[in-house]
N, C-alpha and C positions, 0 to 999 in steps of 0.2 A: 579563774580558772586553769590550773596546770596539768589538763589531760592533755594525754600522749606526748607530753615532752619529756625527753629523757636526755642525757650525755649532760657533758663539761665544756663550756663554751670556752675556758681558761683568760678570758678576755685576750680571743684572738681570731682574727678571721680563719677560712677553714682550712686555706692550703699553709697556712703559719699552722695552726694546730694540727692537723695532719702531716706535716714535718716533724712536729715536737714530738708525737704519739708517737711515729716512726724510729724514730731515732732513741726514744726511752727504750719500744719491744727490743731494737735490735741492743741495746747495752745490756739489759738486762738478759739477754740470751745466748751474749759474749762472757760478760762476767759474771752472770748468777746470781747478782745481786745490783742494784743500786739507788743513791741517797737522793731522796730532793722531798718536793712538800706533798703533804698529805692529798691533796686536791689532785695533782695530776696522777700520784699514787693510783687514788682511784679510778682514774681514767686509763691508764694503760693497765691497769689490768686484767678487765675480760679481753684484750687485745693479746697477751700472754699467753693465757691460757687458751687463746684461739689458736695458737700456732702450735701451743704445745699438741691440740686438739690434730689436728692437721697431720705433723711429724708423727704421730700417734699411728696414721695411717699407712704415711709412706706408697702416696704413689706418684709416678709424675705429677698426675695433676695439685694432687695436694704438693709435690715442692714447688710447680712453678706459680702457685697461686702464694706461699711463703714468700719467695721468691722478688716477685711483685711489689712486696710489701715490706719487707728488711733491704735494709741498704748495701750489705756484702754479700758475700759469696762466703763467707766463712762460718758466719752465722745460718746462714744455712742449712750448711753442711755440717756445722756441730748440733745446731735442732734435729737435725733428721739422724744423724749416728750414736750421740752421745743421749742425749734428751729427750727423743721418744723414747726409746728405749727404756730408760729409765722410769720411766712416767707410765709402762704401758699396761701394768696391772690396775691401777688407780682410774678412778672416774669422772675426779672433778678434783679445784682447789691443788692446783697445783704452785699457785701460788702464794706469797703470805705478806702483808701488810707491818712493819713493825715499827710503832713513832718513837721518837728519838729526844724532840723537844724542842724548842726553837733554835734558829739558826742564829747566827751573832750576831752577823750585821744587818738587818730588817725583823728578825721576829718571827719569822714565817713559820711556820710548824713545821720540823723535817720527820720524813718517813724512812723507813729501809722498802723495796718493792725486791723478795728474792724469790727464787723460786724453793718451794721446799725441798729438803731432804739434802742443796747444799752445801749447809752447814756440817752436812755427817759425811760430804767427799772431804771433805776441807779439815774436817779435827783428824778424820782417818790417813789423809796424807802428813798432816803435820804429827799425828803417832806413830809413821813410820818414819819417820824424818829425824827426831826424836831417838826412836830405838834405832837403826844406821848411826848417829850419832854415837850412841853409849855403845854399842859392838867394838867401836873403832877406837874408841877412848880406854875400855877393856885391852884390846887387842895389842895399843900401845904398852898399856903398862906391863901389860904380860913379858911383853918387847925388851921393857927396860930393866925388868927384874933379873931378866935369863941372862944378858949380857953385861951386868954391872958389877961394880966389887961388891964382896956380901958388905950387909948393913950391920954397924956394934948393934 
């Protein structure tokens, strides 16, 4: 029987498993998405959700708990400054697992673990960049028309 047996062992001892999950969670917070195997993504998802919940509390104790788990101070800073405020009104479900298909080398099923809403942030940044390029191109086009010789 499997009563009260939970979690993922990931074929590692406890210290290697803990280090793997800490690194995955830190990477998700720093980059807002990470590509890994499905099993590792499922194991890291509740930990990322717990870190976001800590960031929503935004107390000194929550900061110290997050700093004890995450690998870098930059990740802690980003978690509490940006991510916590982004999910302030949301009650859960901060992450998403998207299946990507088999890996070329060994055929392991790949998945992307990402923060919900990160695609909107990246899309908005790309849209602003394209808009700036369009405005710049239009400005250069006008300058070329004014300063040049008349076209026949």
